[in-house]
C-alpha positions as CSV (number, residue, x, y, z in Angstrom):
1,M,0.0,0.0,0.0
2,S,1.4,3.4,-0.9
3,V,2.2,6.2,1.5
4,P,0.8,9.7,0.6
5,G,3.5,11.7,-1.0
6,T,5.7,8.7,-1.7
7,P,5.6,8.0,-5.5
8,R,6.3,4.6,-6.8
9,Q,7.6,3.4,-10.2
10,C,4.4,1.7,-11.0
11,Y,5.1,0.5,-14.5
12,A,8.0,-1.6,-13.3
13,C,5.5,-4.3,-12.3
14,G,3.5,-4.0,-15.6
15,M,0.2,-3.2,-13.9
16,P,-2.1,-0.4,-14.8
17,T,-1.8,2.7,-12.6
18,V,-4.4,4.9,-11.1
19,L,-3.7,8.3,-9.4
20,I,-6.0,9.1,-6.4
21,I,-6.2,12.8,-5.5
22,D,-8.2,13.2,-2.3
23,D,-7.4,15.0,0.9
24,N,-9.5,12.4,2.9
25,A,-6.9,9.7,3.9
26,A,-9.7,7.2,4.6
27,V,-11.1,7.5,1.1
28,A,-7.6,7.2,-0.5
29,V,-6.7,4.2,1.6
30,A,-10.0,2.5,0.8
31,L,-9.5,3.0,-2.9
32,D,-5.9,1.9,-2.7
33,V,-7.0,-1.4,-1.0
34,L,-9.8,-1.9,-3.5
35,F,-7.4,-1.5,-6.5
36,S,-4.7,-3.7,-5.0
37,L,-7.3,-6.5,-4.8
38,H,-7.9,-6.2,-8.6
39,D,-4.2,-5.9,-9.7
40,I,-4.2,-2.2,-10.1
41,E,-1.5,0.0,-8.7
42,A,-2.4,3.2,-6.9
43,L,-0.6,6.5,-6.4
44,R,-2.0,8.8,-3.8
45,A,-2.0,12.5,-3.5
46,A,-3.6,14.6,-0.7
47,S,-3.8,17.9,-2.7
48,P,-4.2,19.2,-6.3
49,E,-0.6,20.4,-6.2
50,E,0.8,17.0,-5.1
51,G,-1.4,15.3,-7.7
52,L,-0.1,17.4,-10.6
53,A,3.4,16.8,-9.4
54,L,2.9,13.0,-9.5
55,L,1.4,13.3,-13.0
56,A,4.6,15.1,-14.1
57,Q,6.7,12.3,-12.7
58,H,4.8,9.1,-13.6
59,S,2.9,7.4,-16.3
60,V,-0.7,7.1,-15.2
61,D,-3.6,5.3,-16.9
62,L,-6.4,7.1,-15.0
63,V,-7.1,9.8,-12.3
64,I,-9.7,9.7,-9.6
65,Q,-10.1,13.1,-8.1
66,D,-12.2,14.7,-5.4
67,M,-14.1,17.9,-6.0
68,N,-13.2,19.7,-2.7
69,F,-10.0,19.9,-0.8
70,S,-10.5,22.6,1.8
71,A,-12.5,21.7,4.9
72,D,-14.9,24.7,4.7
73,T,-15.5,24.4,0.9
74,T,-18.3,22.5,-0.8
75,S,-18.6,24.4,-4.1
76,G,-16.6,22.0,-6.2
77,E,-14.5,24.9,-7.6
78,E,-11.2,23.3,-6.5
79,G,-12.1,20.1,-8.2
80,T,-13.0,22.0,-11.4
81,A,-9.7,23.9,-11.3
82,L,-7.8,20.6,-10.8
83,F,-9.7,18.9,-13.7
84,R,-8.9,21.8,-16.0
85,A,-5.2,21.7,-15.0
86,I,-5.1,18.0,-15.7
87,R,-6.8,18.4,-19.0
88,A,-4.5,21.2,-20.1
89,H,-1.4,19.0,-19.7
90,H,-2.9,15.5,-20.3
91,P,-5.8,16.0,-22.7
92,D,-6.4,12.3,-23.3
93,L,-6.1,11.1,-19.7
94,P,-9.4,9.7,-18.4
95,V,-10.6,11.4,-15.2
96,I,-13.2,10.1,-12.8
97,L,-14.8,12.7,-10.5
98,L,-15.5,11.6,-6.9
99,T,-18.4,13.8,-5.8
100,A,-20.9,14.5,-3.1
101,W,-24.5,15.2,-4.1
102,T,-24.0,18.9,-3.1
103,H,-21.9,19.6,-6.2
104,L,-23.3,17.0,-8.6
105,N,-24.1,19.8,-11.1
106,A,-20.5,20.8,-11.2
107,A,-19.5,17.2,-12.0
108,V,-22.1,17.0,-14.8
109,D,-20.7,20.2,-16.3
110,L,-17.2,18.6,-16.2
111,I,-18.5,15.5,-17.9
112,K,-19.7,17.7,-20.7
113,A,-16.2,19.2,-20.8
114,G,-14.6,15.8,-21.2
115,A,-14.4,14.0,-17.8
116,A,-14.8,10.3,-18.2
117,D,-17.4,9.7,-15.4
118,Y,-18.4,10.7,-11.9
119,L,-19.1,8.6,-8.8
120,A,-21.1,9.8,-5.8
121,K,-19.8,9.1,-2.3
122,P,-20.2,6.4,-1.0
123,W,-19.4,4.5,-4.2
124,D,-20.3,1.0,-5.4
125,D,-17.1,-1.0,-5.5
126,H,-18.3,-3.2,-8.4
127,K,-19.3,-0.3,-10.5
128,L,-16.1,1.6,-9.8
129,I,-13.9,-1.3,-10.7
130,A,-15.9,-2.0,-13.9
131,T,-15.6,1.7,-14.9
132,V,-11.9,1.9,-14.1
133,N,-11.1,-1.3,-16.0
134,N,-13.1,-0.2,-19.1
135,L,-11.5,3.2,-19.1
136,I,-8.0,1.8,-18.7
137,E,-8.6,-0.7,-21.5
138,L,-9.9,2.1,-23.7
139,G,-6.9,4.2,-22.9
140,Q,-4.5,1.4,-23.7
141,A,-6.2,0.8,-27.0
142,K,-6.0,4.5,-27.8
143,R,-2.3,4.7,-27.1
144,A,-1.7,1.6,-29.2
145,L,-3.7,3.1,-32.0
146,Q,-1.8,6.4,-31.7
147,Q,1.5,4.5,-31.8
148,R,0.3,2.6,-34.9
149,V,-0.9,5.7,-36.6
150,Q,2.4,7.5,-35.8
151,G,4.3,4.5,-37.2
152,E,2.2,4.4,-40.3
153,L,2.7,8.2,-40.8
154,R,6.4,7.8,-40.4
155,Q,6.5,5.0,-42.9
156,R,4.3,7.0,-45.3
157,R,6.7,10.0,-45.1
158,E,9.7,7.8,-45.7
159,L,7.8,6.3,-48.7
160,E,7.1,9.7,-50.1
161,R,10.6,11.0,-49.6
162,G,12.2,8.0,-51.1
163,H,10.0,7.4,-54.1
164,E,8.0,9.2,-56.8
165,L,4.3,8.6,-56.1
166,R,2.8,10.5,-59.0
167,G,0.6,12.6,-56.7
168,M,-1.2,9.5,-55.4
169,V,-3.6,10.5,-52.6
170,F,-3.9,7.8,-49.9
171,Q,-4.1,7.4,-46.2
172,D,-5.3,3.8,-45.7
173,P,-2.7,1.2,-44.7
174,A,-4.1,-1.2,-47.3
175,T,-3.3,1.3,-50.1
176,E,0.1,2.0,-48.6
177,R,1.0,-1.6,-48.6
178,V,0.2,-1.9,-52.3
179,I,2.2,1.3,-53.1
180,H,5.2,0.1,-51.0
181,L,5.3,-3.2,-52.8
182,A,4.9,-1.4,-56.2
183,C,8.0,0.7,-55.3
184,Q,9.9,-2.4,-54.2
185,V,9.3,-4.3,-57.4
186,A,9.7,-1.2,-59.7
187,R,13.4,-1.7,-60.3
188,A,13.1,-5.4,-61.0
189,D,12.8,-6.0,-64.8
190,V,9.9,-8.5,-64.4
191,P,6.2,-8.3,-65.6
192,V,3.7,-7.1,-62.9
193,L,0.0,-7.9,-62.8
194,I,-2.2,-5.5,-61.0
195,S,-5.6,-6.9,-60.0
196,G,-8.6,-5.3,-58.6
197,P,-12.1,-4.0,-59.4
198,N,-12.7,-1.3,-62.0
199,G,-12.1,2.3,-60.9
200,T,-9.7,1.5,-58.0
201,G,-6.6,3.2,-59.5
202,K,-4.7,0.4,-61.2
203,E,-3.3,2.7,-63.8
204,R,-2.0,5.1,-61.2
205,I,-0.1,2.1,-59.5
206,A,1.3,1.3,-63.0
207,E,2.5,4.9,-63.3
208,I,4.2,4.6,-59.9
209,I,6.0,1.5,-61.0
210,Q,7.2,3.2,-64.2
211,A,8.3,6.4,-62.3
212,N,10.5,4.3,-59.9
213,S,11.9,1.9,-62.5
214,S,15.2,1.9,-64.4
215,V,13.2,2.9,-67.5
216,R,11.5,5.9,-65.8
217,D,12.8,8.2,-68.5
218,G,11.3,6.1,-71.2
219,P,7.8,6.3,-72.6
220,F,4.7,5.1,-70.7
221,V,2.3,3.7,-73.2
222,V,-1.3,2.6,-72.2
223,L,-3.6,0.2,-74.1
224,N,-7.0,-0.7,-72.8
225,C,-7.6,-4.2,-74.3
226,G,-11.3,-3.9,-73.5
227,A,-11.7,-0.8,-75.6
228,I,-10.3,-2.1,-78.9
229,P,-12.3,-4.5,-81.2
230,S,-10.8,-8.0,-81.1
231,E,-10.0,-7.9,-84.8
232,L,-7.9,-4.8,-84.4
233,I,-6.1,-5.5,-81.1
234,E,-3.2,-7.3,-82.7
235,A,-2.6,-4.3,-85.0
236,E,-2.7,-2.0,-81.9
237,L,-0.2,-4.1,-80.1
238,F,2.3,-5.0,-82.8
239,G,1.6,-2.6,-85.6
240,A,0.7,-3.3,-89.2
241,D,2.2,-2.9,-92.7
242,A,0.2,-1.1,-95.4
243,G,-2.6,-3.4,-96.7
244,A,-2.4,-5.8,-93.8
245,Y,-6.1,-5.4,-93.3
246,T,-9.0,-3.4,-94.7
247,G,-8.4,0.3,-94.2
248,A,-4.7,-0.1,-93.5
249,A,-3.6,2.5,-96.1
250,K,-0.2,3.0,-94.6
251,A,2.2,1.3,-92.2
252,R,1.7,2.0,-88.6
253,E,3.7,1.2,-85.5
254,G,2.1,-0.7,-82.6
255,K,2.2,-0.1,-78.8
256,F,5.2,-2.3,-78.4
257,E,7.3,-0.2,-80.7
258,A,6.0,3.0,-79.2
259,A,6.9,1.7,-75.7
260,D,10.4,0.6,-76.7
261,G,12.8,1.6,-73.9
262,G,9.9,2.2,-71.5
263,T,6.8,0.7,-70.1
264,L,3.7,-0.7,-71.8
265,F,0.6,-0.9,-69.5
266,L,-2.0,-3.3,-70.8
267,D,-5.3,-2.7,-69.0
268,E,-8.1,-5.2,-69.0
269,I,-5.7,-7.9,-70.1
270,G,-8.4,-10.5,-69.7
271,N,-10.1,-9.1,-72.9
272,L,-7.1,-10.0,-75.1
273,P,-8.2,-12.7,-77.6
274,L,-6.3,-16.0,-77.7
275,A,-4.4,-15.2,-80.9
276,G,-3.1,-12.0,-79.4
277,Q,-2.3,-13.9,-76.1
278,M,0.0,-16.2,-78.0
279,K,1.9,-13.4,-79.7
280,L,2.1,-11.5,-76.5
281,L,3.7,-14.5,-74.8
282,R,6.3,-14.6,-77.5
283,V,7.2,-11.0,-77.1
284,L,7.4,-11.4,-73.3
285,E,9.8,-14.3,-73.7
286,T,12.0,-13.0,-76.6
287,G,11.3,-9.3,-77.1
288,R,10.6,-10.1,-80.8
289,F,7.5,-9.7,-82.9
290,E,6.3,-9.0,-86.5
291,R,3.9,-6.4,-87.6
292,L,0.7,-7.7,-89.2
293,G,1.3,-8.3,-92.9
294,S,5.1,-8.3,-92.4
295,N,7.7,-11.0,-92.2
296,R,10.4,-8.8,-90.8
297,E,11.1,-9.4,-87.1
298,R,11.5,-6.5,-84.8
299,Q,13.2,-6.4,-81.4
300,V,12.1,-4.2,-78.5
301,K,13.0,-3.8,-74.8
302,V,9.7,-3.1,-73.0
303,R,8.6,-3.4,-69.4
304,V,5.1,-4.9,-69.4
305,I,2.6,-4.1,-66.6
306,S,-0.9,-5.6,-67.0
307,A,-4.1,-5.1,-65.1
308,T,-7.4,-6.9,-64.8
309,N,-10.6,-7.0,-62.9
310,A,-11.4,-10.5,-64.2
311,D,-10.8,-13.8,-62.5
312,L,-8.0,-15.1,-64.8
313,Q,-7.8,-18.4,-63.0
314,S,-11.5,-19.1,-63.9
315,M,-10.8,-18.0,-67.5
316,I,-7.9,-20.5,-67.6
317,K,-10.2,-23.3,-66.6
318,A,-12.8,-22.1,-69.2
319,G,-10.1,-22.1,-71.9
320,T,-10.3,-18.4,-72.6
321,F,-7.0,-17.4,-71.1
322,R,-3.6,-19.1,-71.6
323,E,-2.1,-20.5,-68.5
324,D,1.4,-20.0,-69.7
325,L,0.7,-16.4,-70.4
326,F,-0.9,-15.9,-66.9
327,Y,2.3,-17.2,-65.2
328,R,4.5,-15.1,-67.4
329,L,2.5,-11.9,-66.6
330,N,2.0,-12.8,-62.9
331,V,5.6,-12.9,-61.8
332,I,4.6,-10.2,-59.3
333,E,0.9,-9.6,-58.5
334,L,-0.4,-6.4,-56.8
335,R,-3.9,-6.6,-55.5
336,L,-5.6,-3.2,-55.2
337,P,-8.6,-3.4,-52.8
338,P,-11.9,-1.8,-53.6
339,L,-12.5,1.7,-52.1
340,A,-14.9,0.3,-49.5
341,A,-12.0,-1.8,-48.1
342,R,-9.8,1.3,-47.9
343,P,-12.1,3.6,-45.8
344,L,-9.3,5.9,-44.6
345,D,-8.8,6.9,-48.3
346,I,-12.3,8.1,-48.8
347,L,-12.2,11.6,-47.2
348,P,-8.7,12.6,-48.4
349,L,-9.7,11.6,-51.9
350,A,-13.0,13.4,-51.6
351,M,-11.2,16.6,-50.5
352,H,-8.6,16.2,-53.3
353,F,-11.3,15.9,-55.9
354,L,-13.3,18.8,-54.4
355,G,-10.5,21.3,-54.4
356,A,-9.2,23.7,-51.8
357,D,-12.0,26.2,-52.2
358,K,-14.7,23.9,-50.9
359,Q,-15.3,22.1,-47.5
360,L,-17.2,19.1,-46.5
361,H,-19.9,19.3,-43.8
362,A,-19.7,16.7,-41.0
363,D,-22.9,15.1,-42.2
364,A,-21.6,14.9,-45.8
365,Q,-18.4,13.2,-44.5
366,A,-20.5,10.7,-42.6
367,A,-22.6,10.0,-45.8
368,L,-19.4,9.5,-47.8
369,L,-18.0,7.0,-45.3
370,A,-21.3,5.1,-45.2
371,H,-21.7,4.7,-48.9
372,A,-20.6,1.4,-50.4
373,W,-18.8,2.9,-53.5
374,P,-19.5,0.1,-56.0
375,G,-17.8,2.3,-58.6
376,N,-14.8,2.8,-56.4
377,V,-12.5,5.9,-56.8
378,R,-14.0,6.7,-60.2
379,E,-17.4,7.0,-58.7
380,L,-16.1,9.1,-55.8
381,K,-14.5,11.5,-58.2
382,N,-17.7,11.9,-60.2
383,V,-19.7,12.5,-57.0
384,M,-17.4,15.2,-55.8
385,M,-17.1,16.9,-59.2
386,R,-20.9,17.0,-59.4
387,A,-21.2,18.2,-55.8
388,G,-18.7,21.0,-56.4
389,L,-20.6,22.2,-59.4
390,L,-24.1,22.0,-58.0
391,A,-23.5,23.2,-54.4
392,T,-24.7,26.8,-53.8
393,G,-22.1,27.6,-51.1
394,D,-18.5,26.7,-50.1
395,V,-19.6,23.9,-47.8
396,I,-20.8,20.7,-49.4
397,K,-23.8,19.2,-47.6
398,V,-25.4,15.8,-47.7
399,A,-28.0,16.8,-50.3
400,D,-25.3,18.1,-52.7
401,L,-23.7,14.6,-52.9
402,G,-26.8,12.9,-54.4
403,L,-26.0,9.6,-52.8
404,P,-28.8,7.1,-52.1
405,A,-27.8,6.8,-48.5
406,A,-27.7,10.5,-48.0
407,S,-31.5,10.9,-47.8
408,G,-31.8,8.1,-45.2
409,G,-31.6,7.8,-41.5
410,M,-27.9,8.1,-40.9
411,A,-27.5,11.7,-42.1
412,A,-30.9,12.8,-41.1
413,N,-30.4,11.8,-37.5
414,A,-26.9,13.2,-37.1
415,G,-26.5,14.5,-33.6
416,D,-29.6,12.7,-32.3
417,D,-28.5,10.4,-29.5
418,V,-31.8,8.7,-28.9
419,S,-33.5,8.3,-32.3
420,R,-31.4,5.2,-33.1
421,E,-29.6,2.7,-30.9
422,P,-26.7,1.0,-32.7
423,D,-25.8,-2.5,-31.6
424,R,-22.3,-3.7,-30.7
425,D,-21.6,-5.0,-34.3
426,T,-22.7,-1.7,-35.8
427,I,-20.5,0.4,-33.5
428,S,-17.5,-2.0,-34.0
429,L,-17.8,-1.8,-37.8
430,A,-18.1,2.0,-37.7
431,L,-14.9,2.2,-35.5
432,S,-13.1,-0.1,-37.8
433,R,-14.1,2.0,-40.9
434,A,-12.9,5.1,-39.0
435,G,-9.6,3.6,-38.1
436,G,-10.4,3.9,-34.4
437,V,-11.2,7.7,-34.6
438,V,-14.1,8.0,-32.2
439,A,-15.2,11.4,-33.5
440,Q,-15.4,10.1,-37.1
441,A,-17.2,6.9,-36.1
442,A,-19.7,9.0,-34.0
443,A,-20.4,11.2,-36.9
444,E,-21.2,8.1,-39.1
445,L,-23.5,6.7,-36.4
446,G,-25.3,10.0,-35.8
447,L,-24.1,10.3,-32.2
448,S,-22.1,12.8,-30.2
449,R,-18.6,11.7,-29.3
450,Q,-19.5,11.4,-25.6
451,A,-22.6,9.4,-26.4
452,L,-20.5,6.9,-28.4
453,Y,-18.0,6.7,-25.6
454,R,-20.8,5.8,-23.2
455,R,-22.1,3.1,-25.4
456,M,-18.6,1.7,-26.0
457,E,-18.1,1.5,-22.2
458,R,-21.5,-0.1,-21.6
459,L,-20.9,-2.7,-24.3
460,G,-17.3,-3.3,-23.5
461,I,-16.1,-2.2,-26.9
462,V,-12.4,-1.4,-27.4
463,R,-11.3,0.7,-30.4
464,P,-9.3,-1.2,-33.0
């Protein structure tokens, strides 16, 4: 048991630590004994000054403070001043107020200002321990999240400093992992296959690979295999001599010749017909090809990056895609997730597309985060461009977005704590989408930040 005024190195034992600030020695001893029975270390201070000094010396998980320290004072003003001093230097440290009914209103005001909870004297041991354990767990989860976010931010800055990212806007770790791998494989002279749904930004990843490759000063040539008629795709790839096909009045070079010394990006590679697949395989293996209608062999040095939204393995089983070509293209595969699986990218991308002269209302942000984005980044870009054109002011509101979910309950009930009661799974999913940022998750759920904290505590939810 601790002696007032004698600080202990509490983290040496690996146990959570609570600071008790109360001038009543009997109260402090009773709390110290209670916490020791539940594997919680306690530091004790008999005055606000002593408590603040201990906070400056020790790492503390939670503070329990009285509201009055002078024998002839019952206003709660001393407790209010102490709370504000703690909050000024430790804004994220949870504080439980130990109150008497005579100054309950002061405690309620401090709850609104950010205090974690208040307990009336005499307290209920079971409720106090449950509250303390929940707040410590939430605090530990928050610190872990902050450390993770800081680590990710540090890695992102290193990635940006060391590589050319072609203006790629991202914040989600899932996107960062793809970009990091793209930069890693950029200098290896091997084919890369980028898979993912339409509109996710596969061409931008291909540009990043080109920009960080040994052929970054060479041409970057793009061919969408799904946009060219099958009878013309070979001519697009390999070129054609005059008269090679109807309408070919003069010789023309193909994409491989245009990309010589650089990179050829073949989008929607699954749409390439079998005859073109066979010729493509030969070029990948030898660097040699002939134009249509020509017997003269040409030699090129081209880095090939391909992309697809199709299931090439299923196409191989169906006989519509060559297995040998698949393995030749798929030396390195980068899987770019859909936008809904990269929720932290949504708002940065939205603001990027909107421009610096517009802002997003909190309800509009919640609506963007709640939308499923079947069209991925391409859909988000179109939504923000339309909103920017149609909005009457500088602040984009829910109605300006024109999203199906925007007219429904989530946005309409923003700020209403009682109109909807989200269950545990709904809250956990919202926290996951928000990357553990409570304010962002609360906006999505239509709750205030403190209302969401209370529900998390009641349901025993820890932020991811």
